C-alpha positions as CSV (number, residue, x, y, z in Angstrom):
1,M,-6.4,-9.8,58.8
2,R,-3.3,-10.7,60.7
3,I,0.2,-10.1,59.3
4,R,0.8,-13.9,59.0
5,D,-2.4,-14.2,56.9
6,L,-1.3,-11.3,54.7
7,I,2.2,-12.8,54.1
8,N,0.6,-16.2,53.2
9,A,-1.8,-14.5,50.8
10,I,1.1,-12.7,49.1
11,I,3.1,-15.9,48.8
12,I,0.1,-17.7,47.3
13,A,-0.5,-14.8,44.8
14,E,3.2,-14.9,43.7
15,E,3.1,-18.7,43.2
16,I,-0.1,-18.3,41.1
17,K,1.6,-15.5,39.1
18,L,4.7,-17.7,38.4
19,R,2.6,-20.7,37.3
20,N,0.6,-18.5,34.9
21,E,3.8,-17.0,33.5
22,E,5.1,-20.5,32.8
23,K,1.9,-21.5,31.1
24,V,2.0,-18.4,28.9
25,K,5.6,-19.1,28.0
26,E,4.6,-22.6,26.9
27,T,1.8,-21.4,24.7
28,V,3.3,-18.2,23.2
29,K,4.3,-18.6,19.6
30,E,6.2,-16.1,17.6
31,W,6.4,-14.5,14.2
32,R,9.5,-15.1,12.1
33,S,10.3,-12.8,9.1
34,Y,11.9,-14.1,5.9
35,F,13.1,-12.7,2.6
36,R,13.5,-15.0,-0.4
37,H,15.0,-14.0,-3.7
38,I,13.3,-15.4,-6.8
39,G,15.8,-16.1,-9.6
40,R,15.2,-16.6,-13.2
41,I,12.4,-19.1,-13.9
42,E,11.3,-20.4,-17.3
43,V,7.6,-21.2,-17.2
44,K,6.2,-23.5,-19.9
45,G,2.8,-24.7,-18.6
46,S,3.1,-24.5,-14.8
47,S,5.9,-23.8,-12.3
48,D,6.1,-23.5,-8.6
49,V,7.7,-20.3,-7.4
50,V,7.7,-20.7,-3.7
51,K,6.0,-22.7,-0.9
52,I,5.7,-21.2,2.5
53,D,4.8,-23.5,5.4
54,G,3.3,-22.2,8.7
55,E,0.3,-22.1,11.0
56,K,-0.3,-18.6,9.7
57,V,1.5,-16.9,6.9
58,V,1.5,-13.2,6.0
59,I,3.0,-12.2,2.7
60,E,4.1,-8.6,3.2
61,E,5.2,-8.3,-0.4
62,I,5.8,-10.5,-3.5
63,V,7.2,-8.8,-6.6
64,M,8.1,-10.4,-9.9
65,K,9.3,-8.9,-13.1
66,V,8.5,-11.0,-16.2
67,N,9.0,-10.8,-19.9
68,S,5.4,-11.3,-21.1
69,P,1.8,-10.7,-19.9
70,N,0.8,-14.2,-20.9
71,F,0.6,-15.8,-17.5
72,S,-1.5,-16.3,-14.3
73,I,-0.3,-16.3,-10.7
74,N,-1.8,-18.9,-8.4
75,L,-1.8,-18.9,-4.6
76,E,-3.0,-22.2,-3.2
77,Y,-3.9,-22.2,0.5
78,P,-5.9,-24.5,2.8
79,S,-9.2,-22.8,2.3
80,G,-9.0,-22.1,-1.4
81,V,-7.1,-20.8,-4.5
82,F,-6.5,-17.3,-5.7
83,S,-5.8,-17.4,-9.4
84,K,-5.6,-14.3,-11.6
85,S,-4.1,-13.6,-15.0
86,Y,-1.9,-10.6,-15.6
87,E,-4.7,-9.0,-17.5
88,E,-7.1,-9.4,-14.6
89,L,-4.5,-8.1,-12.1
90,S,-3.8,-5.1,-14.3
91,K,-7.5,-4.2,-14.3
92,L,-7.8,-4.6,-10.5
93,S,-4.5,-2.7,-9.8
94,P,-5.8,0.9,-10.0
95,S,-8.5,0.3,-7.4
96,S,-6.6,-2.1,-5.1
97,K,-4.3,-1.5,-2.2
98,T,-2.9,-5.1,-2.4
99,I,-2.3,-5.5,-6.1
100,D,0.0,-3.7,-8.5
101,A,0.4,-4.8,-12.1
102,F,1.9,-2.7,-14.9
103,E,4.1,-2.7,-17.9
104,D,7.5,-1.1,-17.4
105,A,7.7,1.3,-20.3
106,E,11.5,1.5,-20.1
107,D,12.2,-2.1,-21.0
108,G,8.9,-3.6,-22.0
109,T,8.7,-6.0,-19.1
110,Y,5.7,-6.6,-16.8
111,V,5.7,-6.2,-13.1
112,I,3.3,-7.7,-10.6
113,A,3.3,-7.0,-6.8
114,L,1.0,-8.3,-4.2
115,H,1.0,-6.8,-0.7
116,D,-0.4,-7.7,2.7
117,L,-1.9,-11.1,2.1
118,S,-2.8,-13.3,5.2
119,F,-3.4,-17.0,5.1
120,N,-4.4,-19.5,7.8
121,G,-1.9,-22.2,7.0
122,S,0.7,-22.8,4.3
123,V,0.6,-21.2,0.9
124,K,2.1,-22.3,-2.5
125,I,2.7,-19.6,-5.2
126,S,2.9,-20.8,-8.8
127,L,2.7,-19.4,-12.3
128,T,1.0,-20.8,-15.3
129,G,1.5,-19.8,-18.9
130,D,4.5,-19.2,-21.2
131,V,6.6,-16.6,-19.4
132,T,10.1,-16.0,-18.0
133,V,10.5,-14.6,-14.5
134,L,13.5,-12.3,-14.8
135,Y,13.7,-11.7,-11.1
136,G,11.7,-11.1,-8.0
137,F,11.4,-11.5,-4.3
138,V,9.0,-12.5,-1.5
139,K,9.0,-10.9,1.9
140,Y,6.8,-12.8,4.5
141,R,6.2,-13.6,8.1
142,V,5.4,-17.1,9.5
143,Y,3.7,-17.7,12.8
144,M,5.4,-20.6,14.4
């Protein structure tokens, strides 16, 4: 191979590399992290807590402290619905890595925490029942 041919091959390889890098930049999406505080919510019947829009959503953690065990949490997503009462969550809690549900003995409130939940598409979190959310938060990532 002559030096001129080698130089041309290097130039062509560099042009292909640059084009591929530009295509990758166009198609690369990124994760964005969010933290939302959940303030006091009076639930009588049903109430939306938070709606998260995105191509892919990962709830790293959602925690809520409530005044009563008489409620269900509902997560609606494109392929289905996850709906569990506090009682069901508290039974699952001891054997689950993603669910914590317990009564806070100090003040008689109830705590639920869900961890590491992934969804393909948006997710809406709501509560049903007769309960007051005293406070909480949701920490999540959205693929954009």
